[in-house]
PDB file of N, CA, C and O in Angstrom:
ATOM      1  N   UNK A   1       0.832  -1.164   0.000  1.00  0.00           N
ATOM      2  CA  UNK A   1       0.000   0.000   0.000  1.00  0.00           C
ATOM      3  C   UNK A   1       0.882   1.234   0.000  1.00  0.00           C
ATOM      4  O   UNK A   1       1.633   1.466   0.948  1.00  0.00           O
ATOM      5  N   UNK A   2       0.798   2.004  -1.028  1.00  0.00           N
ATOM      6  CA  UNK A   2       1.553   3.242  -1.110  1.00  0.00           C
ATOM      7  C   UNK A   2       0.735   4.403  -0.596  1.00  0.00           C
ATOM      8  O   UNK A   2      -0.435   4.273  -0.237  1.00  0.00           O
ATOM      9  N   UNK A   3       1.386   5.523  -0.575  1.00  0.00           N
ATOM     10  CA  UNK A   3       0.653   6.705  -0.118  1.00  0.00           C
ATOM     11  C   UNK A   3      -0.224   7.212  -1.244  1.00  0.00           C
ATOM     12  O   UNK A   3       0.119   7.088  -2.419  1.00  0.00           O
ATOM     13  N   UNK A   4      -1.337   7.775  -0.882  1.00  0.00           N
ATOM     14  CA  UNK A   4      -2.266   8.286  -1.876  1.00  0.00           C
ATOM     15  C   UNK A   4      -1.764   9.619  -2.399  1.00  0.00           C
ATOM     16  O   UNK A   4      -1.238  10.424  -1.630  1.00  0.00           O
ATOM     17  N   UNK A   5      -1.917   9.867  -3.686  1.00  0.00           N
ATOM     18  CA  UNK A   5      -1.478  11.146  -4.216  1.00  0.00           C
ATOM     19  C   UNK A   5      -2.337  12.284  -3.663  1.00  0.00           C
ATOM     20  O   UNK A   5      -3.546  12.137  -3.484  1.00  0.00           O
ATOM     21  N   UNK A   6      -1.694  13.413  -3.399  1.00  0.00           N
ATOM     22  CA  UNK A   6      -2.411  14.568  -2.893  1.00  0.00           C
ATOM     23  C   UNK A   6      -2.505  14.613  -1.377  1.00  0.00           C
ATOM     24  O   UNK A   6      -2.944  15.610  -0.805  1.00  0.00           O
ATOM     25  N   UNK A   7      -2.093  13.532  -0.730  1.00  0.00           N
ATOM     26  CA  UNK A   7      -2.125  13.500   0.726  1.00  0.00           C
ATOM     27  C   UNK A   7      -0.698  13.462   1.246  1.00  0.00           C
ATOM     28  O   UNK A   7       0.153  12.761   0.698  1.00  0.00           O
ATOM     29  N   UNK A   8      -0.444  14.210   2.292  1.00  0.00           N
ATOM     30  CA  UNK A   8       0.883  14.183   2.889  1.00  0.00           C
ATOM     31  C   UNK A   8       0.782  13.584   4.286  1.00  0.00           C
ATOM     32  O   UNK A   8      -0.265  13.635   4.931  1.00  0.00           O
ATOM     33  N   UNK A   9       1.864  13.031   4.721  1.00  0.00           N
ATOM     34  CA  UNK A   9       1.890  12.468   6.066  1.00  0.00           C
ATOM     35  C   UNK A   9       2.043  13.614   7.052  1.00  0.00           C
ATOM     36  O   UNK A   9       2.965  14.423   6.953  1.00  0.00           O
ATOM     37  N   UNK A  10       1.119  13.668   8.006  1.00  0.00           N
ATOM     38  CA  UNK A  10       1.184  14.704   9.013  1.00  0.00           C
ATOM     39  C   UNK A  10       1.623  14.096  10.332  1.00  0.00           C
ATOM     40  O   UNK A  10       1.285  12.959  10.660  1.00  0.00           O
ATOM     41  N   UNK A  11       2.388  14.884  11.082  1.00  0.00           N
ATOM     42  CA  UNK A  11       2.787  14.430  12.402  1.00  0.00           C
ATOM     43  C   UNK A  11       1.600  14.543  13.340  1.00  0.00           C
ATOM     44  O   UNK A  11       0.843  15.510  13.263  1.00  0.00           O
ATOM     45  N   UNK A  12       1.427  13.577  14.217  1.00  0.00           N
ATOM     46  CA  UNK A  12       0.340  13.707  15.189  1.00  0.00           C
ATOM     47  C   UNK A  12       0.632  14.865  16.143  1.00  0.00           C
ATOM     48  O   UNK A  12       1.782  15.101  16.514  1.00  0.00           O
ATOM     49  N   UNK A  13      -0.405  15.570  16.529  1.00  0.00           N
ATOM     50  CA  UNK A  13      -0.252  16.703  17.417  1.00  0.00           C
ATOM     51  C   UNK A  13      -0.075  16.188  18.845  1.00  0.00           C
ATOM     52  O   UNK A  13      -0.863  15.376  19.330  1.00  0.00           O
ATOM     53  N   UNK A  14       0.951  16.664  19.493  1.00  0.00           N
ATOM     54  CA  UNK A  14       1.254  16.259  20.861  1.00  0.00           C
ATOM     55  C   UNK A  14       0.241  16.898  21.811  1.00  0.00           C
ATOM     56  O   UNK A  14      -0.136  18.056  21.630  1.00  0.00           O
ATOM     57  N   UNK A  15      -0.196  16.156  22.811  1.00  0.00           N
ATOM     58  CA  UNK A  15      -1.181  16.663  23.774  1.00  0.00           C
ATOM     59  C   UNK A  15      -0.645  17.871  24.535  1.00  0.00           C
ATOM     60  O   UNK A  15      -1.407  18.782  24.861  1.00  0.00           O
ATOM     61  N   UNK A  16       0.654  17.890  24.823  1.00  0.00           N
ATOM     62  CA  UNK A  16       1.237  19.041  25.514  1.00  0.00           C
ATOM     63  C   UNK A  16       1.169  20.301  24.661  1.00  0.00           C
ATOM     64  O   UNK A  16       1.003  21.400  25.190  1.00  0.00           O
ATOM     65  N   UNK A  17       1.296  20.150  23.366  1.00  0.00           N
ATOM     66  CA  UNK A  17       1.198  21.305  22.473  1.00  0.00           C
ATOM     67  C   UNK A  17      -0.216  21.878  22.491  1.00  0.00           C
ATOM     68  O   UNK A  17      -0.393  23.096  22.481  1.00  0.00           O
ATOM     69  N   UNK A  18      -1.216  21.012  22.518  1.00  0.00           N
ATOM     70  CA  UNK A  18      -2.602  21.467  22.570  1.00  0.00           C
ATOM     71  C   UNK A  18      -2.864  22.198  23.883  1.00  0.00           C
ATOM     72  O   UNK A  18      -3.495  23.255  23.891  1.00  0.00           O
ATOM     73  N   UNK A  19      -2.382  21.640  24.991  1.00  0.00           N
ATOM     74  CA  UNK A  19      -2.548  22.292  26.291  1.00  0.00           C
ATOM     75  C   UNK A  19      -1.837  23.640  26.291  1.00  0.00           C
ATOM     76  O   UNK A  19      -2.353  24.614  26.838  1.00  0.00           O
ATOM     77  N   UNK A  20      -0.656  23.701  25.681  1.00  0.00           N
ATOM     78  CA  UNK A  20       0.080  24.963  25.595  1.00  0.00           C
ATOM     79  C   UNK A  20      -0.688  26.020  24.834  1.00  0.00           C
ATOM     80  O   UNK A  20      -0.740  27.176  25.256  1.00  0.00           O
ATOM     81  N   UNK A  21      -1.283  25.639  23.719  1.00  0.00           N
ATOM     82  CA  UNK A  21      -2.057  26.590  22.914  1.00  0.00           C
ATOM     83  C   UNK A  21      -3.283  27.060  23.690  1.00  0.00           C
ATOM     84  O   UNK A  21      -3.613  28.246  23.668  1.00  0.00           O
ATOM     85  N   UNK A  22      -3.961  26.139  24.375  1.00  0.00           N
ATOM     86  CA  UNK A  22      -5.134  26.513  25.159  1.00  0.00           C
ATOM     87  C   UNK A  22      -4.749  27.476  26.284  1.00  0.00           C
ATOM     88  O   UNK A  22      -5.475  28.433  26.553  1.00  0.00           O
ATOM     89  N   UNK A  23      -3.611  27.230  26.945  1.00  0.00           N
ATOM     90  CA  UNK A  23      -3.158  28.126  28.006  1.00  0.00           C
ATOM     91  C   UNK A  23      -2.825  29.515  27.468  1.00  0.00           C
ATOM     92  O   UNK A  23      -3.144  30.520  28.102  1.00  0.00           O
ATOM     93  N   UNK A  24      -2.189  29.571  26.310  1.00  0.00           N
ATOM     94  CA  UNK A  24      -1.858  30.871  25.724  1.00  0.00           C
ATOM     95  C   UNK A  24      -3.123  31.640  25.378  1.00  0.00           C
ATOM     96  O   UNK A  24      -3.240  32.823  25.697  1.00  0.00           O
ATOM     97  N   UNK A  25      -4.067  30.974  24.729  1.00  0.00           N
ATOM     98  CA  UNK A  25      -5.320  31.642  24.356  1.00  0.00           C
ATOM     99  C   UNK A  25      -6.084  32.078  25.601  1.00  0.00           C
ATOM    100  O   UNK A  25      -6.611  33.190  25.647  1.00  0.00           O
ATOM    101  N   UNK A  26      -6.149  31.217  26.604  1.00  0.00           N
ATOM    102  CA  UNK A  26      -6.833  31.571  27.847  1.00  0.00           C
ATOM    103  C   UNK A  26      -6.155  32.728  28.562  1.00  0.00           C
ATOM    104  O   UNK A  26      -6.831  33.600  29.107  1.00  0.00           O
ATOM    105  N   UNK A  27      -4.825  32.747  28.566  1.00  0.00           N
ATOM    106  CA  UNK A  27      -4.098  33.841  29.196  1.00  0.00           C
ATOM    107  C   UNK A  27      -4.319  35.161  28.495  1.00  0.00           C
ATOM    108  O   UNK A  27      -4.468  36.195  29.145  1.00  0.00           O
ATOM    109  N   UNK A  28      -4.342  35.134  27.163  1.00  0.00           N
ATOM    110  CA  UNK A  28      -4.586  36.363  26.401  1.00  0.00           C
ATOM    111  C   UNK A  28      -6.007  36.868  26.663  1.00  0.00           C
ATOM    112  O   UNK A  28      -6.216  38.069  26.835  1.00  0.00           O
ATOM    113  N   UNK A  29      -6.964  35.973  26.694  1.00  0.00           N
ATOM    114  CA  UNK A  29      -8.349  36.378  26.975  1.00  0.00           C
ATOM    115  C   UNK A  29      -8.463  36.941  28.391  1.00  0.00           C
ATOM    116  O   UNK A  29      -9.161  37.930  28.609  1.00  0.00           O
ATOM    117  N   UNK A  30      -7.779  36.315  29.355  1.00  0.00           N
ATOM    118  CA  UNK A  30      -7.818  36.803  30.738  1.00  0.00           C
ATOM    119  C   UNK A  30      -7.213  38.199  30.837  1.00  0.00           C
ATOM    120  O   UNK A  30      -7.732  39.051  31.559  1.00  0.00           O
ATOM    121  N   UNK A  31      -6.122  38.437  30.117  1.00  0.00           N
ATOM    122  CA  UNK A  31      -5.506  39.766  30.148  1.00  0.00           C
ATOM    123  C   UNK A  31      -6.376  40.803  29.440  1.00  0.00           C
ATOM    124  O   UNK A  31      -6.439  41.959  29.858  1.00  0.00           O
ATOM    125  N   UNK A  32      -7.037  40.388  28.379  1.00  0.00           N
ATOM    126  CA  UNK A  32      -7.846  41.340  27.602  1.00  0.00           C
ATOM    127  C   UNK A  32      -9.134  41.716  28.337  1.00  0.00           C
ATOM    128  O   UNK A  32      -9.554  42.872  28.290  1.00  0.00           O
ATOM    129  N   UNK A  33      -9.756  40.765  29.008  1.00  0.00           N
ATOM    130  CA  UNK A  33     -11.045  41.042  29.635  1.00  0.00           C
ATOM    131  C   UNK A  33     -10.940  41.341  31.126  1.00  0.00           C
ATOM    132  O   UNK A  33     -11.780  42.059  31.667  1.00  0.00           O
ATOM    133  N   UNK A  34      -9.942  40.814  31.791  1.00  0.00           N
ATOM    134  CA  UNK A  34      -9.782  41.039  33.218  1.00  0.00           C
ATOM    135  C   UNK A  34     -10.662  40.159  34.072  1.00  0.00           C
ATOM    136  O   UNK A  34     -10.561  40.211  35.298  1.00  0.00           O
ATOM    137  N   UNK A  35     -11.508  39.365  33.486  1.00  0.00           N
ATOM    138  CA  UNK A  35     -12.392  38.471  34.236  1.00  0.00           C
ATOM    139  C   UNK A  35     -13.648  38.175  33.446  1.00  0.00           C
ATOM    140  O   UNK A  35     -13.732  38.446  32.248  1.00  0.00           O
ATOM    141  N   UNK A  36     -14.624  37.612  34.142  1.00  0.00           N
ATOM    142  CA  UNK A  36     -15.891  37.308  33.493  1.00  0.00           C
ATOM    143  C   UNK A  36     -17.010  37.442  34.515  1.00  0.00           C
ATOM    144  O   UNK A  36     -16.773  37.460  35.723  1.00  0.00           O
ATOM    145  N   UNK A  37     -18.217  37.534  34.013  1.00  0.00           N
ATOM    146  CA  UNK A  37     -19.369  37.650  34.903  1.00  0.00           C
ATOM    147  C   UNK A  37     -20.400  36.600  34.526  1.00  0.00           C
ATOM    148  O   UNK A  37     -20.451  36.129  33.389  1.00  0.00           O
ATOM    149  N   UNK A  38     -21.215  36.247  35.501  1.00  0.00           N
ATOM    150  CA  UNK A  38     -22.290  35.299  35.262  1.00  0.00           C
ATOM    151  C   UNK A  38     -23.478  35.685  36.133  1.00  0.00           C
ATOM    152  O   UNK A  38     -23.333  36.405  37.121  1.00  0.00           O
ATOM    153  N   UNK A  39     -24.636  35.203  35.759  1.00  0.00           N
ATOM    154  CA  UNK A  39     -25.859  35.507  36.503  1.00  0.00           C
ATOM    155  C   UNK A  39     -26.270  34.285  37.310  1.00  0.00           C
ATOM    156  O   UNK A  39     -26.360  33.176  36.782  1.00  0.00           O
ATOM    157  N   UNK A  40     -26.516  34.503  38.589  1.00  0.00           N
ATOM    158  CA  UNK A  40     -26.910  33.425  39.484  1.00  0.00           C
ATOM    159  C   UNK A  40     -28.331  33.721  39.967  1.00  0.00           C
ATOM    160  O   UNK A  40     -28.606  34.784  40.523  1.00  0.00           O
ATOM    161  N   UNK A  41     -29.221  32.763  39.743  1.00  0.00           N
ATOM    162  CA  UNK A  41     -30.607  32.938  40.172  1.00  0.00           C
ATOM    163  C   UNK A  41     -30.827  32.201  41.486  1.00  0.00           C
ATOM    164  O   UNK A  41     -30.526  31.013  41.603  1.00  0.00           O
ATOM    165  N   UNK A  42     -31.352  32.912  42.464  1.00  0.00           N
ATOM    166  CA  UNK A  42     -31.643  32.303  43.757  1.00  0.00           C
ATOM    167  C   UNK A  42     -33.122  32.472  44.065  1.00  0.00           C
ATOM    168  O   UNK A  42     -33.714  33.511  43.773  1.00  0.00           O
ATOM    169  N   UNK A  43     -33.701  31.457  44.650  1.00  0.00           N
ATOM    170  CA  UNK A  43     -35.116  31.541  45.048  1.00  0.00           C
ATOM    171  C   UNK A  43     -35.187  32.174  46.428  1.00  0.00           C
ATOM    172  O   UNK A  43     -34.517  31.739  47.365  1.00  0.00           O
ATOM    173  N   UNK A  44     -35.991  33.183  46.534  1.00  0.00           N
ATOM    174  CA  UNK A  44     -36.162  33.861  47.815  1.00  0.00           C
ATOM    175  C   UNK A  44     -37.397  33.374  48.560  1.00  0.00           C
ATOM    176  O   UNK A  44     -37.381  33.230  49.783  1.00  0.00           O
ATOM    177  N   UNK A  45     -38.483  33.118  47.799  1.00  0.00           N
ATOM    178  CA  UNK A  45     -39.702  32.684  48.488  1.00  0.00           C
ATOM    179  C   UNK A  45     -40.589  31.894  47.527  1.00  0.00           C
ATOM    180  O   UNK A  45     -40.700  32.228  46.348  1.00  0.00           O
ATOM    181  N   UNK A  46     -41.206  30.860  48.043  1.00  0.00           N
ATOM    182  CA  UNK A  46     -42.215  30.091  47.320  1.00  0.00           C
ATOM    183  C   UNK A  46     -43.481  30.104  48.169  1.00  0.00           C
ATOM    184  O   UNK A  46     -43.594  29.371  49.152  1.00  0.00           O
ATOM    185  N   UNK A  47     -44.421  30.943  47.776  1.00  0.00           N
ATOM    186  CA  UNK A  47     -45.675  31.064  48.517  1.00  0.00           C
ATOM    187  C   UNK A  47     -46.800  30.590  47.600  1.00  0.00           C
ATOM    188  O   UNK A  47     -47.275  31.337  46.745  1.00  0.00           O
ATOM    189  N   UNK A  48     -47.209  29.365  47.785  1.00  0.00           N
ATOM    190  CA  UNK A  48     -48.254  28.796  46.929  1.00  0.00           C
ATOM    191  C   UNK A  48     -47.785  28.784  45.479  1.00  0.00           C
ATOM    192  O   UNK A  48     -46.696  28.298  45.174  1.00  0.00           O
ATOM    193  N   UNK A  49     -48.618  29.323  44.586  1.00  0.00           N
ATOM    194  CA  UNK A  49     -48.243  29.333  43.171  1.00  0.00           C
ATOM    195  C   UNK A  49     -47.277  30.482  42.820  1.00  0.00           C
ATOM    196  O   UNK A  49     -46.809  30.567  41.685  1.00  0.00           O
ATOM    197  N   UNK A  50     -46.985  31.344  43.767  1.00  0.00           N
ATOM    198  CA  UNK A  50     -46.105  32.487  43.504  1.00  0.00           C
ATOM    199  C   UNK A  50     -44.661  32.125  43.865  1.00  0.00           C
ATOM    200  O   UNK A  50     -44.381  31.699  44.986  1.00  0.00           O
ATOM    201  N   UNK A  51     -43.769  32.295  42.924  1.00  0.00           N
ATOM    202  CA  UNK A  51     -42.346  32.031  43.132  1.00  0.00           C
ATOM    203  C   UNK A  51     -41.592  33.340  42.956  1.00  0.00           C
ATOM    204  O   UNK A  51     -41.681  33.978  41.907  1.00  0.00           O
ATOM    205  N   UNK A  52     -40.870  33.729  43.957  1.00  0.00           N
ATOM    206  CA  UNK A  52     -40.078  34.944  43.882  1.00  0.00           C
ATOM    207  C   UNK A  52     -38.611  34.536  43.765  1.00  0.00           C
ATOM    208  O   UNK A  52     -38.091  33.803  44.606  1.00  0.00           O
ATOM    209  N   UNK A  53     -37.956  35.015  42.719  1.00  0.00           N
ATOM    210  CA  UNK A  53     -36.547  34.708  42.492  1.00  0.00           C
ATOM    211  C   UNK A  53     -35.784  36.007  42.264  1.00  0.00           C
ATOM    212  O   UNK A  53     -36.324  36.993  41.763  1.00  0.00           O
ATOM    213  N   UNK A  54     -34.530  35.975  42.643  1.00  0.00           N
ATOM    214  CA  UNK A  54     -33.660  37.137  42.477  1.00  0.00           C
ATOM    215  C   UNK A  54     -32.473  36.706  41.638  1.00  0.00           C
ATOM    216  O   UNK A  54     -31.872  35.660  41.885  1.00  0.00           O
ATOM    217  N   UNK A  55     -32.139  37.515  40.649  1.00  0.00           N
ATOM    218  CA  UNK A  55     -30.963  37.244  39.822  1.00  0.00           C
ATOM    219  C   UNK A  55     -29.832  38.149  40.282  1.00  0.00           C
ATOM    220  O   UNK A  55     -29.948  39.374  40.245  1.00  0.00           O
ATOM    221  N   UNK A  56     -28.747  37.538  40.711  1.00  0.00           N
ATOM    222  CA  UNK A  56     -27.560  38.273  41.136  1.00  0.00           C
ATOM    223  C   UNK A  56     -26.492  38.132  40.067  1.00  0.00           C
ATOM    224  O   UNK A  56     -26.178  37.023  39.633  1.00  0.00           O
ATOM    225  N   UNK A  57     -25.937  39.253  39.647  1.00  0.00           N
ATOM    226  CA  UNK A  57     -24.850  39.217  38.683  1.00  0.00           C
ATOM    227  C   UNK A  57     -23.542  39.151  39.454  1.00  0.00           C
ATOM    228  O   UNK A  57     -23.220  40.051  40.229  1.00  0.00           O
ATOM    229  N   UNK A  58     -22.794  38.081  39.237  1.00  0.00           N
ATOM    230  CA  UNK A  58     -21.530  37.862  39.928  1.00  0.00           C
ATOM    231  C   UNK A  58     -20.371  38.192  38.991  1.00  0.00           C
ATOM    232  O   UNK A  58     -20.422  37.868  37.805  1.00  0.00           O
ATOM    233  N   UNK A  59     -19.342  38.826  39.510  1.00  0.00           N
ATOM    234  CA  UNK A  59     -18.154  39.177  38.730  1.00  0.00           C
ATOM    235  C   UNK A  59     -16.967  38.397  39.280  1.00  0.00           C
ATOM    236  O   UNK A  59     -16.711  38.419  40.484  1.00  0.00           O
ATOM    237  N   UNK A  60     -16.245  37.709  38.405  1.00  0.00           N
ATOM    238  CA  UNK A  60     -15.041  36.981  38.786  1.00  0.00           C
ATOM    239  C   UNK A  60     -13.867  37.679  38.117  1.00  0.00           C
ATOM    240  O   UNK A  60     -13.784  37.737  36.890  1.00  0.00           O
ATOM    241  N   UNK A  61     -12.965  38.206  38.930  1.00  0.00           N
ATOM    242  CA  UNK A  61     -11.790  38.893  38.400  1.00  0.00           C
ATOM    243  C   UNK A  61     -10.624  37.920  38.320  1.00  0.00           C
ATOM    244  O   UNK A  61     -10.324  37.219  39.286  1.00  0.00           O
ATOM    245  N   UNK A  62      -9.968  37.880  37.166  1.00  0.00           N
ATOM    246  CA  UNK A  62      -8.796  37.041  36.978  1.00  0.00           C
ATOM    247  C   UNK A  62      -7.575  37.916  37.243  1.00  0.00           C
ATOM    248  O   UNK A  62      -7.410  38.947  36.591  1.00  0.00           O
ATOM    249  N   UNK A  63      -6.717  37.528  38.186  1.00  0.00           N
ATOM    250  CA  UNK A  63      -5.545  38.345  38.492  1.00  0.00           C
ATOM    251  C   UNK A  63      -4.595  38.449  37.296  1.00  0.00           C
ATOM    252  O   UNK A  63      -4.515  37.545  36.464  1.00  0.00           O
ATOM    253  N   UNK A  64      -3.893  39.554  37.234  1.00  0.00           N
ATOM    254  CA  UNK A  64      -2.945  39.793  36.145  1.00  0.00           C
ATOM    255  C   UNK A  64      -1.876  38.707  36.113  1.00  0.00           C
ATOM    256  O   UNK A  64      -1.488  38.250  35.038  1.00  0.00           O
ATOM    257  N   UNK A  65      -1.400  38.295  37.280  1.00  0.00           N
ATOM    258  CA  UNK A  65      -0.337  37.297  37.329  1.00  0.00           C
ATOM    259  C   UNK A  65      -0.816  35.946  36.794  1.00  0.00           C
ATOM    260  O   UNK A  65      -0.019  35.177  36.257  1.00  0.00           O
ATOM    261  N   UNK A  66      -2.111  35.652  36.938  1.00  0.00           N
ATOM    262  CA  UNK A  66      -2.634  34.373  36.436  1.00  0.00           C
ATOM    263  C   UNK A  66      -2.648  34.357  34.907  1.00  0.00           C
ATOM    264  O   UNK A  66      -2.316  33.340  34.298  1.00  0.00           O
ATOM    265  N   UNK A  67      -3.028  35.468  34.285  1.00  0.00           N
ATOM    266  CA  UNK A  67      -3.020  35.549  32.829  1.00  0.00           C
ATOM    267  C   UNK A  67      -1.619  35.452  32.268  1.00  0.00           C
ATOM    268  O   UNK A  67      -1.377  34.735  31.297  1.00  0.00           O
ATOM    269  N   UNK A  68      -0.682  36.186  32.889  1.00  0.00           N
ATOM    270  CA  UNK A  68       0.711  36.152  32.426  1.00  0.00           C
ATOM    271  C   UNK A  68       1.308  34.770  32.660  1.00  0.00           C
ATOM    272  O   UNK A  68       2.035  34.253  31.812  1.00  0.00           O
ATOM    273  N   UNK A  69       1.001  34.173  33.808  1.00  0.00           N
ATOM    274  CA  UNK A  69       1.510  32.830  34.101  1.00  0.00           C
ATOM    275  C   UNK A  69       1.005  31.790  33.122  1.00  0.00           C
ATOM    276  O   UNK A  69       1.757  30.900  32.726  1.00  0.00           O
ATOM    277  N   UNK A  70      -0.257  31.886  32.722  1.00  0.00           N
ATOM    278  CA  UNK A  70      -0.811  30.939  31.749  1.00  0.00           C
ATOM    279  C   UNK A  70      -0.106  31.078  30.403  1.00  0.00           C
ATOM    280  O   UNK A  70       0.173  30.078  29.741  1.00  0.00           O
ATOM    281  N   UNK A  71       0.182  32.310  29.997  1.00  0.00           N
ATOM    282  CA  UNK A  71       0.884  32.526  28.729  1.00  0.00           C
ATOM    283  C   UNK A  71       2.288  31.957  28.802  1.00  0.00           C
ATOM    284  O   UNK A  71       2.726  31.277  27.874  1.00  0.00           O
ATOM    285  N   UNK A  72       3.002  32.225  29.890  1.00  0.00           N
ATOM    286  CA  UNK A  72       4.380  31.733  30.029  1.00  0.00           C
ATOM    287  C   UNK A  72       4.413  30.206  30.040  1.00  0.00           C
ATOM    288  O   UNK A  72       5.236  29.602  29.353  1.00  0.00           O
ATOM    289  N   UNK A  73       3.540  29.585  30.802  1.00  0.00           N
ATOM    290  CA  UNK A  73       3.510  28.118  30.852  1.00  0.00           C
ATOM    291  C   UNK A  73       3.137  27.547  29.486  1.00  0.00           C
ATOM    292  O   UNK A  73       3.688  26.528  29.072  1.00  0.00           O
ATOM    293  N   UNK A  74       2.202  28.198  28.778  1.00  0.00           N
ATOM    294  CA  UNK A  74       1.832  27.744  27.440  1.00  0.00           C
ATOM    295  C   UNK A  74       2.987  27.805  26.461  1.00  0.00           C
ATOM    296  O   UNK A  74       3.178  26.889  25.660  1.00  0.00           O
ATOM    297  N   UNK A  75       3.756  28.879  26.520  1.00  0.00           N
ATOM    298  CA  UNK A  75       4.931  29.012  25.635  1.00  0.00           C
ATOM    299  C   UNK A  75       5.964  27.948  25.977  1.00  0.00           C
ATOM    300  O   UNK A  75       6.558  27.350  25.080  1.00  0.00           O
ATOM    301  N   UNK A  76       6.181  27.707  27.261  1.00  0.00           N
ATOM    302  CA  UNK A  76       7.146  26.669  27.675  1.00  0.00           C
ATOM    303  C   UNK A  76       6.710  25.305  27.152  1.00  0.00           C
ATOM    304  O   UNK A  76       7.543  24.534  26.676  1.00  0.00           O
ATOM    305  N   UNK A  77       5.421  24.999  27.232  1.00  0.00           N
ATOM    306  CA  UNK A  77       4.931  23.721  26.713  1.00  0.00           C
ATOM    307  C   UNK A  77       5.092  23.604  25.204  1.00  0.00           C
ATOM    308  O   UNK A  77       5.287  22.506  24.683  1.00  0.00           O
ATOM    309  N   UNK A  78       5.012  24.727  24.500  1.00  0.00           N
ATOM    310  CA  UNK A  78       5.184  24.682  23.049  1.00  0.00           C
ATOM    311  C   UNK A  78       6.626  24.489  22.627  1.00  0.00           C
ATOM    312  O   UNK A  78       6.885  23.895  21.580  1.00  0.00           O
ATOM    313  N   UNK A  79       7.574  24.979  23.421  1.00  0.00           N
ATOM    314  CA  UNK A  79       8.973  24.897  23.000  1.00  0.00           C
ATOM    315  C   UNK A  79       9.688  23.676  23.561  1.00  0.00           C
ATOM    316  O   UNK A  79      10.832  23.418  23.186  1.00  0.00           O
ATOM    317  N   UNK A  80       9.048  22.917  24.449  1.00  0.00           N
ATOM    318  CA  UNK A  80       9.664  21.689  24.959  1.00  0.00           C
ATOM    319  C   UNK A  80       9.806  20.702  23.804  1.00  0.00           C
ATOM    320  O   UNK A  80       8.827  20.410  23.118  1.00  0.00           O
ATOM    321  N   UNK A  81      11.000  20.193  23.584  1.00  0.00           N
ATOM    322  CA  UNK A  81      11.156  19.213  22.491  1.00  0.00           C
ATOM    323  C   UNK A  81      10.437  17.905  22.808  1.00  0.00           C
ATOM    324  O   UNK A  81      10.395  17.448  23.951  1.00  0.00           O
ATOM    325  N   UNK A  82       9.878  17.324  21.754  1.00  0.00           N
ATOM    326  CA  UNK A  82       9.155  16.053  21.891  1.00  0.00           C
ATOM    327  C   UNK A  82      10.177  14.936  22.041  1.00  0.00           C
ATOM    328  O   UNK A  82      11.154  14.874  21.294  1.00  0.00           O
ATOM    329  N   UNK A  83       9.948  14.053  23.010  1.00  0.00           N
ATOM    330  CA  UNK A  83      10.898  12.959  23.247  1.00  0.00           C
ATOM    331  C   UNK A  83      10.535  11.752  22.443  1.00  0.00           C
ATOM    332  O   UNK A  83      11.222  10.733  22.514  1.00  0.00           O
TER     333      UNK A  83
END
């Protein structure tokens, strides 16, 4: 069985390289946005058929050092030679 024309042999992508890329992208997003927010719904009262709920908007701040650290670790994972 020979190789098919038009197709080239590709090296399999190392799992560490994928993790490195994800860390770099996550670090850049963390630095660009500074964090993220989400809405949390809590039930305050259930009185018969009436349900009272409150939506609280929560803010999660990502520290600057965490974003920079993720980028640095991602770059290190990308430059580590494959054994």
